[in-house]
N, CA, C and O atoms as CSV, one atom per row, in Angstrom:
chain,resi,resn,atom,element,x,y,z
A,1,MET,N,N,34.636,7.812,29.897
A,1,MET,CA,C,33.940,7.012,28.907
A,1,MET,C,C,33.949,7.763,27.574
A,1,MET,O,O,33.685,8.965,27.533
A,2,ALA,N,N,34.252,7.054,26.489
A,2,ALA,CA,C,34.304,7.654,25.156
A,2,ALA,C,C,32.888,7.967,24.693
A,2,ALA,O,O,31.947,7.282,25.093
A,3,PRO,N,N,32.714,9.010,23.841
A,3,PRO,CA,C,31.371,9.379,23.361
A,3,PRO,C,C,30.650,8.217,22.680
A,3,PRO,O,O,29.437,8.073,22.830
A,4,GLU,N,N,31.389,7.381,21.928
A,4,GLU,CA,C,30.746,6.263,21.240
A,4,GLU,C,C,30.145,5.289,22.229
A,4,GLU,O,O,29.054,4.766,22.003
A,5,GLU,N,N,30.858,5.034,23.345
A,5,GLU,CA,C,30.344,4.119,24.357
A,5,GLU,C,C,29.092,4.693,24.998
A,5,GLU,O,O,28.156,3.954,25.305
A,6,SER,N,N,29.068,5.990,25.202
A,6,SER,CA,C,27.911,6.643,25.810
A,6,SER,C,C,26.681,6.472,24.924
A,6,SER,O,O,25.587,6.210,25.423
A,7,ASP,N,N,26.860,6.622,23.593
A,7,ASP,CA,C,25.735,6.446,22.669
A,7,ASP,C,C,25.213,5.016,22.724
A,7,ASP,O,O,24.001,4.801,22.693
A,8,SER,N,N,26.111,4.035,22.805
A,8,SER,CA,C,25.703,2.635,22.860
A,8,SER,C,C,24.920,2.362,24.121
A,8,SER,O,O,23.918,1.647,24.103
A,9,MET,N,N,25.382,2.937,25.217
A,9,MET,CA,C,24.717,2.722,26.492
A,9,MET,C,C,23.311,3.321,26.473
A,9,MET,O,O,22.374,2.716,26.993
A,10,SER,N,N,23.157,4.515,25.874
A,10,SER,CA,C,21.838,5.150,25.862
A,10,SER,C,C,20.858,4.360,24.996
A,10,SER,O,O,19.659,4.356,25.272
A,11,GLU,N,N,21.353,3.692,23.956
A,11,GLU,CA,C,20.488,2.863,23.121
A,11,GLU,C,C,19.957,1.675,23.908
A,11,GLU,O,O,18.852,1.203,23.639
A,12,MET,N,N,20.715,1.190,24.867
A,12,MET,CA,C,20.340,0.025,25.643
A,12,MET,C,C,19.364,0.374,26.767
A,12,MET,O,O,18.794,-0.527,27.382
A,13,GLU,N,N,19.162,1.652,27.043
A,13,GLU,CA,C,18.308,2.057,28.155
A,13,GLU,C,C,16.828,1.836,27.882
A,13,GLU,O,O,16.050,1.702,28.827
A,14,SER,N,N,16.416,1.793,26.628
A,14,SER,CA,C,15.004,1.573,26.325
A,14,SER,C,C,14.879,0.488,25.257
A,14,SER,O,O,15.757,0.334,24.407
A,15,PRO,N,N,13.777,-0.264,25.313
A,15,PRO,CA,C,13.589,-1.336,24.324
A,15,PRO,C,C,13.314,-0.745,22.942
A,15,PRO,O,O,12.963,0.428,22.821
A,16,PRO,N,N,13.475,-1.560,21.906
A,16,PRO,CA,C,13.160,-1.061,20.556
A,16,PRO,C,C,11.669,-0.753,20.439
A,16,PRO,O,O,10.836,-1.350,21.121
A,17,ALA,N,N,11.363,0.181,19.569
A,17,ALA,CA,C,9.956,0.551,19.343
A,17,ALA,C,C,9.265,-0.571,18.561
A,17,ALA,O,O,9.815,-1.070,17.580
A,18,PRO,N,N,8.074,-0.963,18.987
A,18,PRO,CA,C,7.350,-2.012,18.249
A,18,PRO,C,C,6.765,-1.454,16.957
A,18,PRO,O,O,6.553,-0.247,16.841
A,19,PRO,N,N,6.506,-2.320,15.995
A,19,PRO,CA,C,5.828,-1.857,14.774
A,19,PRO,C,C,4.453,-1.291,15.130
A,19,PRO,O,O,3.751,-1.834,15.982
A,20,GLU,N,N,4.086,-0.217,14.481
A,20,GLU,CA,C,2.798,0.428,14.758
A,20,GLU,C,C,1.613,-0.495,14.479
A,20,GLU,O,O,0.547,-0.344,15.076
A,21,GLU,N,N,1.804,-1.454,13.566
A,21,GLU,CA,C,0.707,-2.340,13.174
A,21,GLU,C,C,0.367,-3.375,14.243
A,21,GLU,O,O,-0.712,-3.967,14.205
A,22,LEU,N,N,1.279,-3.603,15.200
A,22,LEU,CA,C,1.000,-4.599,16.236
A,22,LEU,C,C,0.024,-4.039,17.263
A,22,LEU,O,O,0.180,-2.903,17.711
A,23,PRO,N,N,-0.984,-4.826,17.641
A,23,PRO,CA,C,-1.922,-4.355,18.654
A,23,PRO,C,C,-1.233,-4.242,20.021
A,23,PRO,O,O,-0.294,-4.981,20.314
A,24,ALA,N,N,-1.703,-3.329,20.831
A,24,ALA,CA,C,-1.101,-3.049,22.139
A,24,ALA,C,C,-1.076,-4.291,23.026
A,24,ALA,O,O,-0.097,-4.518,23.736
A,25,TYR,N,N,-2.145,-5.101,22.996
A,25,TYR,CA,C,-2.173,-6.276,23.864
A,25,TYR,C,C,-1.039,-7.238,23.541
A,25,TYR,O,O,-0.506,-7.896,24.435
A,26,LEU,N,N,-0.667,-7.322,22.266
A,26,LEU,CA,C,0.423,-8.204,21.872
A,26,LEU,C,C,1.770,-7.617,22.278
A,26,LEU,O,O,2.638,-8.336,22.773
A,27,VAL,N,N,1.946,-6.322,22.072
A,27,VAL,CA,C,3.181,-5.642,22.477
A,27,VAL,C,C,3.371,-5.783,23.981
A,27,VAL,O,O,4.466,-6.116,24.433
A,28,ASP,N,N,2.326,-5.538,24.760
A,28,ASP,CA,C,2.412,-5.651,26.220
A,28,ASP,C,C,2.811,-7.059,26.637
A,28,ASP,O,O,3.669,-7.238,27.500
A,29,ALA,N,N,2.185,-8.056,26.021
A,29,ALA,CA,C,2.494,-9.450,26.367
A,29,ALA,C,C,3.946,-9.784,26.042
A,29,ALA,O,O,4.620,-10.450,26.827
A,30,LEU,N,N,4.430,-9.325,24.891
A,30,LEU,CA,C,5.814,-9.604,24.508
A,30,LEU,C,C,6.807,-8.895,25.419
A,30,LEU,O,O,7.818,-9.478,25.811
A,31,GLU,N,N,6.527,-7.657,25.754
A,31,GLU,CA,C,7.451,-6.888,26.594
A,31,GLU,C,C,7.590,-7.484,27.994
A,31,GLU,O,O,8.573,-7.208,28.682
A,32,ASN,N,N,6.629,-8.291,28.423
A,32,ASN,CA,C,6.686,-8.896,29.750
A,32,ASN,C,C,7.388,-10.253,29.765
A,32,ASN,O,O,7.408,-10.922,30.798
A,33,GLN,N,N,7.963,-10.670,28.633
A,33,GLN,CA,C,8.610,-11.977,28.543
A,33,GLN,C,C,10.127,-11.860,28.658
A,33,GLN,O,O,10.714,-10.822,28.349
A,34,ASN,N,N,10.750,-12.955,29.114
A,34,ASN,CA,C,12.208,-12.984,29.177
A,34,ASN,C,C,12.761,-13.327,27.794
A,34,ASN,O,O,12.004,-13.761,26.926
A,35,PRO,N,N,14.065,-13.141,27.571
A,35,PRO,CA,C,14.633,-13.389,26.239
A,35,PRO,C,C,14.377,-14.795,25.705
A,35,PRO,O,O,14.123,-14.954,24.511
A,36,GLU,N,N,14.436,-15.806,26.545
A,36,GLU,CA,C,14.206,-17.177,26.076
A,36,GLU,C,C,12.781,-17.351,25.546
A,36,GLU,O,O,12.575,-17.939,24.484
A,37,ARG,N,N,11.812,-16.842,26.284
A,37,ARG,CA,C,10.421,-16.943,25.831
A,37,ARG,C,C,10.182,-16.097,24.586
A,37,ARG,O,O,9.390,-16.480,23.725
A,38,LEU,N,N,10.853,-14.955,24.476
A,38,LEU,CA,C,10.716,-14.134,23.269
A,38,LEU,C,C,11.234,-14.887,22.048
A,38,LEU,O,O,10.632,-14.822,20.976
A,39,ARG,N,N,12.344,-15.600,22.204
A,39,ARG,CA,C,12.868,-16.392,21.078
A,39,ARG,C,C,11.905,-17.522,20.720
A,39,ARG,O,O,11.682,-17.803,19.542
A,40,LEU,N,N,11.334,-18.170,21.741
A,40,LEU,CA,C,10.340,-19.210,21.474
A,40,LEU,C,C,9.133,-18.621,20.742
A,40,LEU,O,O,8.635,-19.206,19.780
A,41,ALA,N,N,8.670,-17.462,21.203
A,41,ALA,CA,C,7.534,-16.800,20.559
A,41,ALA,C,C,7.877,-16.419,19.125
A,41,ALA,O,O,7.045,-16.549,18.227
A,42,SER,N,N,9.093,-15.951,18.914
A,42,SER,CA,C,9.529,-15.571,17.577
A,42,SER,C,C,9.524,-16.777,16.641
A,42,SER,O,O,9.010,-16.702,15.525
A,43,ASN,N,N,10.095,-17.883,17.099
A,43,ASN,CA,C,10.120,-19.102,16.277
A,43,ASN,C,C,8.708,-19.591,15.985
A,43,ASN,O,O,8.400,-19.991,14.863
A,44,TYR,N,N,7.854,-19.555,17.005
A,44,TYR,CA,C,6.475,-19.973,16.820
A,44,TYR,C,C,5.757,-19.061,15.817
A,44,TYR,O,O,5.034,-19.537,14.942
A,45,ALA,N,N,5.965,-17.747,15.955
A,45,ALA,CA,C,5.307,-16.794,15.052
A,45,ALA,C,C,5.727,-17.035,13.604
A,45,ALA,O,O,4.894,-16.984,12.699
A,46,LEU,N,N,7.008,-17.295,13.384
A,46,LEU,CA,C,7.482,-17.567,12.021
A,46,LEU,C,C,6.888,-18.867,11.480
A,46,LEU,O,O,6.471,-18.933,10.323
A,47,THR,N,N,6.853,-19.893,12.321
A,47,THR,CA,C,6.280,-21.172,11.902
A,47,THR,C,C,4.792,-21.030,11.622
A,47,THR,O,O,4.289,-21.560,10.631
A,48,LEU,N,N,4.088,-20.315,12.491
A,48,LEU,CA,C,2.652,-20.088,12.308
A,48,LEU,C,C,2.376,-19.278,11.044
A,48,LEU,O,O,1.424,-19.569,10.320
A,49,ALA,N,N,3.193,-18.272,10.774
A,49,ALA,CA,C,3.020,-17.462,9.563
A,49,ALA,C,C,3.179,-18.331,8.316
A,49,ALA,O,O,2.401,-18.215,7.369
A,50,GLY,N,N,4.179,-19.194,8.320
A,50,GLY,CA,C,4.381,-20.102,7.184
A,50,GLY,C,C,3.200,-21.029,6.988
A,50,GLY,O,O,2.755,-21.261,5.864
A,51,TRP,N,N,2.694,-21.561,8.105
A,51,TRP,CA,C,1.545,-22.460,8.035
A,51,TRP,C,C,0.328,-21.728,7.482
A,51,TRP,O,O,-0.373,-22.263,6.624
A,52,LYS,N,N,0.065,-20.510,7.962
A,52,LYS,CA,C,-1.087,-19.729,7.491
A,52,LYS,C,C,-0.963,-19.398,6.004
A,52,LYS,O,O,-1.954,-19.415,5.275
A,53,GLU,N,N,0.258,-19.098,5.559
A,53,GLU,CA,C,0.471,-18.821,4.140
A,53,GLU,C,C,0.158,-20.057,3.303
A,53,GLU,O,O,-0.480,-19.954,2.255
A,54,ARG,N,N,0.609,-21.234,3.767
A,54,ARG,CA,C,0.323,-22.475,3.031
A,54,ARG,C,C,-1.171,-22.762,3.025
A,54,ARG,O,O,-1.710,-23.199,2.009
A,55,GLN,N,N,-1.853,-22.521,4.153
A,55,GLN,CA,C,-3.301,-22.735,4.217
A,55,GLN,C,C,-4.026,-21.827,3.225
A,55,GLN,O,O,-4.932,-22.267,2.517
A,56,ALA,N,N,-3.623,-20.567,3.179
A,56,ALA,CA,C,-4.256,-19.617,2.256
A,56,ALA,C,C,-4.009,-20.044,0.812
A,56,ALA,O,O,-4.899,-19.946,-0.033
A,57,GLU,N,N,-2.799,-20.516,0.535
A,57,GLU,CA,C,-2.468,-20.975,-0.821
A,57,GLU,C,C,-3.305,-22.199,-1.187
A,57,GLU,O,O,-3.814,-22.292,-2.304
A,58,GLU,N,N,-3.449,-23.137,-0.250
A,58,GLU,CA,C,-4.262,-24.325,-0.499
A,58,GLU,C,C,-5.727,-23.949,-0.706
A,58,GLU,O,O,-6.402,-24.519,-1.563
A,59,GLU,N,N,-6.214,-22.993,0.077
A,59,GLU,CA,C,-7.596,-22.528,-0.080
A,59,GLU,C,C,-7.798,-21.908,-1.457
A,59,GLU,O,O,-8.801,-22.162,-2.123
A,60,LEU,N,N,-6.846,-21.104,-1.868
A,60,LEU,CA,C,-6.935,-20.469,-3.174
A,60,LEU,C,C,-6.897,-21.518,-4.278
A,60,LEU,O,O,-7.662,-21.433,-5.239
A,61,THR,N,N,-6.022,-22.497,-4.150
A,61,THR,CA,C,-5.917,-23.566,-5.140
A,61,THR,C,C,-7.203,-24.378,-5.176
A,61,THR,O,O,-7.676,-24.743,-6.253
A,62,ALA,N,N,-7.770,-24.663,-4.014
A,62,ALA,CA,C,-9.005,-25.441,-3.952
A,62,ALA,C,C,-10.165,-24.686,-4.597
A,62,ALA,O,O,-11.056,-25.302,-5.182
A,63,GLN,N,N,-10.160,-23.366,-4.494
A,63,GLN,CA,C,-11.226,-22.556,-5.077
A,63,GLN,C,C,-11.073,-22.398,-6.585
A,63,GLN,O,O,-12.030,-22.052,-7.277
A,64,ALA,N,N,-9.890,-22.647,-7.082
A,64,ALA,CA,C,-9.613,-22.410,-8.497
A,64,ALA,C,C,-10.443,-23.343,-9.368
A,64,ALA,O,O,-10.442,-24.558,-9.170
A,65,ASP,N,N,-11.130,-22.780,-10.307
A,65,ASP,CA,C,-11.905,-23.576,-11.239
A,65,ASP,C,C,-11.045,-24.047,-12.406
A,65,ASP,O,O,-11.262,-25.126,-12.958
A,66,HIS,N,N,-10.067,-23.222,-12.772
A,66,HIS,CA,C,-9.117,-23.646,-13.792
A,66,HIS,C,C,-7.933,-22.690,-13.854
A,66,HIS,O,O,-7.970,-21.584,-13.314
A,67,ASP,N,N,-6.900,-23.142,-14.516
A,67,ASP,CA,C,-5.688,-22.356,-14.704
A,67,ASP,C,C,-5.992,-21.210,-15.664
A,67,ASP,O,O,-6.711,-21.403,-16.645
A,68,PRO,N,N,-5.448,-20.005,-15.394
A,68,PRO,CA,C,-5.722,-18.874,-16.291
A,68,PRO,C,C,-5.304,-19.128,-17.735
A,68,PRO,O,O,-5.824,-18.494,-18.653
A,69,LYS,N,N,-4.370,-20.048,-17.939
A,69,LYS,CA,C,-3.913,-20.329,-19.310
A,69,LYS,C,C,-4.924,-21.167,-20.087
A,69,LYS,O,O,-4.889,-21.204,-21.317
A,70,ASP,N,N,-5.835,-21.848,-19.362
A,70,ASP,CA,C,-6.867,-22.643,-20.023
A,70,ASP,C,C,-7.969,-21.715,-20.526
A,70,ASP,O,O,-8.512,-20.905,-19.774
A,71,ILE,N,N,-8.283,-21.849,-21.798
A,71,ILE,CA,C,-9.330,-20.999,-22.373
A,71,ILE,C,C,-10.680,-21.671,-22.138
A,71,ILE,O,O,-10.874,-22.817,-22.544
A,72,PRO,N,N,-11.618,-20.975,-21.487
A,72,PRO,CA,C,-12.944,-21.568,-21.267
A,72,PRO,C,C,-13.622,-21.896,-22.587
A,72,PRO,O,O,-13.423,-21.212,-23.591
A,73,ASP,N,N,-14.426,-22.951,-22.571
A,73,ASP,CA,C,-15.103,-23.417,-23.783
A,73,ASP,C,C,-15.937,-22.331,-24.451
A,73,ASP,O,O,-16.023,-22.276,-25.678
A,74,GLU,N,N,-16.548,-21.471,-23.647
A,74,GLU,CA,C,-17.448,-20.456,-24.188
A,74,GLU,C,C,-16.719,-19.281,-24.829
A,74,GLU,O,O,-17.352,-18.410,-25.426
A,75,TRP,N,N,-15.392,-19.251,-24.709
A,75,TRP,CA,C,-14.627,-18.076,-25.119
A,75,TRP,C,C,-13.721,-18.344,-26.310
A,75,TRP,O,O,-13.149,-19.426,-26.447
A,76,ASP,N,N,-13.603,-17.352,-27.158
A,76,ASP,CA,C,-12.612,-17.318,-28.224
A,76,ASP,C,C,-11.249,-17.069,-27.555
A,76,ASP,O,O,-11.167,-16.295,-26.602
A,77,GLU,N,N,-10.200,-17.708,-28.038
A,77,GLU,CA,C,-8.877,-17.610,-27.401
A,77,GLU,C,C,-8.397,-16.161,-27.266
A,77,GLU,O,O,-7.938,-15.757,-26.197
A,78,GLU,N,N,-8.500,-15.397,-28.324
A,78,GLU,CA,C,-8.018,-14.008,-28.283
A,78,GLU,C,C,-8.852,-13.154,-27.325
A,78,GLU,O,O,-8.305,-12.343,-26.578
A,79,GLU,N,N,-10.173,-13.336,-27.347
A,79,GLU,CA,C,-11.033,-12.574,-26.441
A,79,GLU,C,C,-10.713,-12.901,-24.980
A,79,GLU,O,O,-10.659,-12.007,-24.136
A,80,TRP,N,N,-10.498,-14.203,-24.685
A,80,TRP,CA,C,-10.176,-14.608,-23.319
A,80,TRP,C,C,-8.839,-14.001,-22.882
A,80,TRP,O,O,-8.730,-13.451,-21.786
A,81,GLU,N,N,-7.838,-14.104,-23.735
A,81,GLU,CA,C,-6.519,-13.566,-23.394
A,81,GLU,C,C,-6.579,-12.063,-23.144
A,81,GLU,O,O,-5.918,-11.552,-22.241
A,82,ASN,N,N,-7.378,-11.354,-23.953
A,82,ASN,CA,C,-7.535,-9.911,-23.756
A,82,ASN,C,C,-8.240,-9.601,-22.433
A,82,ASN,O,O,-7.821,-8.705,-21.699
A,83,ALA,N,N,-9.310,-10.342,-22.130
A,83,ALA,CA,C,-10.044,-10.121,-20.879
A,83,ALA,C,C,-9.158,-10.431,-19.677
A,83,ALA,O,O,-9.156,-9.689,-18.695
A,84,LEU,N,N,-8.409,-11.523,-19.757
A,84,LEU,CA,C,-7.521,-11.905,-18.662
A,84,LEU,C,C,-6.392,-10.890,-18.488
A,84,LEU,O,O,-6.055,-10.519,-17.363
A,85,LYS,N,N,-5.813,-10.445,-19.590
A,85,LYS,CA,C,-4.720,-9.456,-19.533
A,85,LYS,C,C,-5.223,-8.154,-18.922
A,85,LYS,O,O,-4.531,-7.541,-18.109
A,86,GLU,N,N,-6.410,-7.733,-19.302
A,86,GLU,CA,C,-6.986,-6.504,-18.747
A,86,GLU,C,C,-7.192,-6.635,-17.235
A,86,GLU,O,O,-6.916,-5.698,-16.487
A,87,ALA,N,N,-7.681,-7.805,-16.784
A,87,ALA,CA,C,-7.873,-8.031,-15.344
A,87,ALA,C,C,-6.522,-8.025,-14.616
A,87,ALA,O,O,-6.402,-7.460,-13.529
A,88,GLN,N,N,-5.513,-8.654,-15.220
A,88,GLN,CA,C,-4.183,-8.673,-14.599
A,88,GLN,C,C,-3.597,-7.265,-14.516
A,88,GLN,O,O,-2.972,-6.903,-13.519
A,89,ASP,N,N,-3.805,-6.479,-15.566
A,89,ASP,CA,C,-3.321,-5.089,-15.558
A,89,ASP,C,C,-4.014,-4.282,-14.461
A,89,ASP,O,O,-3.358,-3.545,-13.725
A,90,LYS,N,N,-5.336,-4.417,-14.351
A,90,LYS,CA,C,-6.083,-3.697,-13.314
A,90,LYS,C,C,-5.635,-4.122,-11.914
A,90,LYS,O,O,-5.561,-3.305,-10.996
A,91,ALA,N,N,-5.340,-5.411,-11.772
A,91,ALA,CA,C,-4.932,-5.935,-10.467
A,91,ALA,C,C,-3.470,-5.630,-10.168
A,91,ALA,O,O,-3.044,-5.676,-9.014
A,92,GLY,N,N,-2.709,-5.318,-11.204
A,92,GLY,CA,C,-1.282,-5.084,-11.010
A,92,GLY,C,C,-0.524,-6.371,-10.717
A,92,GLY,O,O,0.472,-6.357,-9.994
A,93,THR,N,N,-0.995,-7.489,-11.281
A,93,THR,CA,C,-0.335,-8.779,-11.067
A,93,THR,C,C,0.318,-9.247,-12.355
A,93,THR,O,O,-0.015,-8.787,-13.447
A,94,SER,N,N,1.248,-10.167,-12.202
A,94,SER,CA,C,1.911,-10.729,-13.376
A,94,SER,C,C,1.030,-11.819,-13.973
A,94,SER,O,O,0.083,-12.290,-13.343
A,95,SER,N,N,1.360,-12.204,-15.187
A,95,SER,CA,C,0.574,-13.244,-15.857
A,95,SER,C,C,0.796,-14.605,-15.206
A,95,SER,O,O,0.040,-15.540,-15.469
A,96,LYS,N,N,1.810,-14.733,-14.368
A,96,LYS,CA,C,2.101,-16.005,-13.711
A,96,LYS,C,C,1.422,-16.116,-12.351
A,96,LYS,O,O,1.461,-17.170,-11.717
A,97,LYS,N,N,0.810,-15.048,-11.912
A,97,LYS,CA,C,0.232,-15.021,-10.575
A,97,LYS,C,C,-1.280,-15.124,-10.646
A,97,LYS,O,O,-1.920,-14.436,-11.440
A,98,GLY,N,N,-1.848,-15.985,-9.813
A,98,GLY,CA,C,-3.291,-16.050,-9.687
A,98,GLY,C,C,-3.917,-17.267,-10.333
A,98,GLY,O,O,-3.317,-17.959,-11.155
A,99,THR,N,N,-5.137,-17.491,-9.925
A,99,THR,CA,C,-5.951,-18.550,-10.492
A,99,THR,C,C,-7.305,-17.952,-10.837
A,99,THR,O,O,-7.665,-16.876,-10.360
A,100,VAL,N,N,-8.044,-18.662,-11.667
A,100,VAL,CA,C,-9.352,-18.187,-12.097
A,100,VAL,C,C,-10.428,-18.947,-11.338
A,100,VAL,O,O,-10.412,-20.176,-11.273
A,101,THR,N,N,-11.355,-18.203,-10.771
A,101,THR,CA,C,-12.482,-18.804,-10.067
A,101,THR,C,C,-13.776,-18.267,-10.662
A,101,THR,O,O,-13.789,-17.255,-11.362
A,102,ILE,N,N,-14.851,-18.963,-10.369
A,102,ILE,CA,C,-16.173,-18.521,-10.794
A,102,ILE,C,C,-16.945,-18.114,-9.554
A,102,ILE,O,O,-17.049,-18.874,-8.592
A,103,LYS,N,N,-17.485,-16.906,-9.589
A,103,LYS,CA,C,-18.338,-16.425,-8.501
A,103,LYS,C,C,-19.733,-16.217,-9.067
A,103,LYS,O,O,-19.900,-15.721,-10.182
A,104,THR,N,N,-20.726,-16.602,-8.286
A,104,THR,CA,C,-22.118,-16.394,-8.682
A,104,THR,C,C,-22.657,-15.197,-7.920
A,104,THR,O,O,-22.659,-15.174,-6.689
A,105,ILE,N,N,-23.110,-14.212,-8.661
A,105,ILE,CA,C,-23.671,-12.987,-8.080
A,105,ILE,C,C,-25.012,-12.735,-8.745
A,105,ILE,O,O,-25.095,-12.624,-9.968
A,106,ASN,N,N,-26.066,-12.644,-7.936
A,106,ASN,CA,C,-27.433,-12.438,-8.468
A,106,ASN,C,C,-27.772,-13.448,-9.562
A,106,ASN,O,O,-28.303,-13.086,-10.612
A,107,ASP,N,N,-27.464,-14.704,-9.307
A,107,ASP,CA,C,-27.747,-15.817,-10.224
A,107,ASP,C,C,-26.980,-15.744,-11.550
A,107,ASP,O,O,-27.335,-16.444,-12.498
A,108,ASN,N,N,-25.942,-14.915,-11.632
A,108,ASN,CA,C,-25.095,-14.846,-12.819
A,108,ASN,C,C,-23.677,-15.274,-12.432
A,108,ASN,O,O,-23.196,-14.939,-11.350
A,109,ASP,N,N,-23.011,-16.019,-13.326
A,109,ASP,CA,C,-21.659,-16.503,-13.058
A,109,ASP,C,C,-20.618,-15.600,-13.726
A,109,ASP,O,O,-20.759,-15.199,-14.882
A,110,TYR,N,N,-19.567,-15.298,-12.953
A,110,TYR,CA,C,-18.500,-14.419,-13.425
A,110,TYR,C,C,-17.142,-15.023,-13.119
A,110,TYR,O,O,-16.948,-15.659,-12.084
A,111,TYR,N,N,-16.200,-14.815,-14.037
A,111,TYR,CA,C,-14.817,-15.216,-13.796
A,111,TYR,C,C,-14.100,-14.122,-13.018
A,111,TYR,O,O,-14.243,-12.933,-13.304
A,112,TYR,N,N,-13.328,-14.551,-12.031
A,112,TYR,CA,C,-12.485,-13.645,-11.257
A,112,TYR,C,C,-11.079,-14.217,-11.195
A,112,TYR,O,O,-10.883,-15.428,-11.092
A,113,LEU,N,N,-10.122,-13.332,-11.258
A,113,LEU,CA,C,-8.730,-13.690,-11.020
A,113,LEU,C,C,-8.507,-13.542,-9.524
A,113,LEU,O,O,-8.841,-12.504,-8.951
A,114,GLN,N,N,-7.948,-14.565,-8.878
A,114,GLN,CA,C,-7.661,-14.484,-7.449
A,114,GLN,C,C,-6.196,-14.805,-7.206
A,114,GLN,O,O,-5.611,-15.667,-7.863
A,115,TRP,N,N,-5.615,-14.087,-6.240
A,115,TRP,CA,C,-4.227,-14.306,-5.857
A,115,TRP,C,C,-4.082,-13.952,-4.396
A,115,TRP,O,O,-4.959,-13.328,-3.799
A,116,ARG,N,N,-2.961,-14.359,-3.830
A,116,ARG,CA,C,-2.724,-14.121,-2.415
A,116,ARG,C,C,-1.702,-13.014,-2.246
A,116,ARG,O,O,-0.680,-12.984,-2.931
A,117,GLU,N,N,-1.990,-12.099,-1.322
A,117,GLU,CA,C,-1.034,-11.071,-0.892
A,117,GLU,C,C,-0.946,-11.188,0.619
A,117,GLU,O,O,-1.848,-10.766,1.342
A,118,GLY,N,N,0.154,-11.766,1.086
A,118,GLY,CA,C,0.288,-12.010,2.516
A,118,GLY,C,C,-0.761,-13.012,2.947
A,118,GLY,O,O,-0.838,-14.104,2.384
A,119,ASP,N,N,-1.571,-12.665,3.935
A,119,ASP,CA,C,-2.594,-13.588,4.402
A,119,ASP,C,C,-3.972,-13.264,3.834
A,119,ASP,O,O,-4.976,-13.813,4.288
A,120,LYS,N,N,-4.024,-12.384,2.853
A,120,LYS,CA,C,-5.305,-12.001,2.250
A,120,LYS,C,C,-5.408,-12.552,0.827
A,120,LYS,O,O,-4.422,-12.624,0.093
A,121,ILE,N,N,-6.617,-12.932,0.467
A,121,ILE,CA,C,-6.894,-13.360,-0.902
A,121,ILE,C,C,-7.554,-12.189,-1.612
A,121,ILE,O,O,-8.587,-11.682,-1.175
A,122,LYS,N,N,-6.948,-11.769,-2.707
A,122,LYS,CA,C,-7.452,-10.635,-3.488
A,122,LYS,C,C,-8.148,-11.165,-4.737
A,122,LYS,O,O,-7.831,-12.252,-5.220
A,123,SER,N,N,-9.089,-10.399,-5.250
A,123,SER,CA,C,-9.843,-10.784,-6.450
A,123,SER,C,C,-9.939,-9.619,-7.419
A,123,SER,O,O,-9.980,-8.456,-7.018
A,124,GLN,N,N,-9.973,-9.957,-8.707
A,124,GLN,CA,C,-10.195,-8.966,-9.758
A,124,GLN,C,C,-11.153,-9.568,-10.779
A,124,GLN,O,O,-10.919,-10.662,-11.295
A,125,TYR,N,N,-12.210,-8.860,-11.060
A,125,TYR,CA,C,-13.192,-9.295,-12.065
A,125,TYR,C,C,-12.516,-9.452,-13.414
A,125,TYR,O,O,-11.703,-8.626,-13.827
A,126,ILE,N,N,-12.880,-10.554,-14.102
A,126,ILE,CA,C,-12.386,-10.761,-15.480
A,126,ILE,C,C,-13.515,-10.513,-16.465
A,126,ILE,O,O,-13.446,-9.602,-17.291
A,127,ALA,N,N,-14.570,-11.342,-16.369
A,127,ALA,CA,C,-15.665,-11.261,-17.338
A,127,ALA,C,C,-16.762,-12.235,-16.939
A,127,ALA,O,O,-16.555,-13.069,-16.057
A,128,PRO,N,N,-17.931,-12.143,-17.577
A,128,PRO,CA,C,-18.972,-13.156,-17.323
A,128,PRO,C,C,-18.524,-14.503,-17.886
A,128,PRO,O,O,-17.740,-14.561,-18.833
A,129,VAL,N,N,-19.030,-15.582,-17.296
A,129,VAL,CA,C,-18.673,-16.929,-17.762
A,129,VAL,C,C,-19.119,-17.108,-19.218
A,129,VAL,O,O,-18.409,-17.707,-20.026
A,130,HIS,N,N,-20.278,-16.592,-19.531
A,130,HIS,CA,C,-20.793,-16.686,-20.908
A,130,HIS,C,C,-20.624,-15.308,-21.542
A,130,HIS,O,O,-21.273,-14.353,-21.114
A,131,PRO,N,N,-19.763,-15.188,-22.557
A,131,PRO,CA,C,-19.492,-13.870,-23.160
A,131,PRO,C,C,-20.752,-13.138,-23.611
A,131,PRO,O,O,-20.782,-11.907,-23.616
A,132,SER,N,N,-21.771,-13.865,-23.981
A,132,SER,CA,C,-23.012,-13.216,-24.443
A,132,SER,C,C,-23.725,-12.502,-23.303
A,132,SER,O,O,-24.594,-11.664,-23.547
A,133,ASP,N,N,-23.363,-12.828,-22.038
A,133,ASP,CA,C,-23.975,-12.179,-20.882
A,133,ASP,C,C,-23.348,-10.823,-20.602
A,133,ASP,O,O,-23.884,-10.046,-19.811
A,134,GLY,N,N,-22.216,-10.526,-21.240
A,134,GLY,CA,C,-21.484,-9.289,-20.966
A,134,GLY,C,C,-22.098,-8.137,-21.634
A,134,GLY,O,O,-21.606,-7.015,-21.508
């Protein structure tokens, strides 16, 4: 047997290492499946991931009070653009990413930039809804 064939054979002796992020119960369940069921699980996982991403996007859109490009009535255009740009810089997001929501904390309203990263919704403080409250 040629050395190259020997290397190929040794690679086939053990399954690939699972990603460290996967919980053991999931790895164990997958390792006990035949190839056909693994392909079905793979297709399902991809479809489910897409569905969850769309759900998160819809949730984020539903929470959005307005587009970041819209200047709130209480704000001067330049002041709003500066506050929004500063929040985007702190968040490390582009000006095209995210929506603006209002969160109420201790009976005060604040603008937050929100965007999705994978299946998580991230937030970055922008400013109080009423500039005089800042």
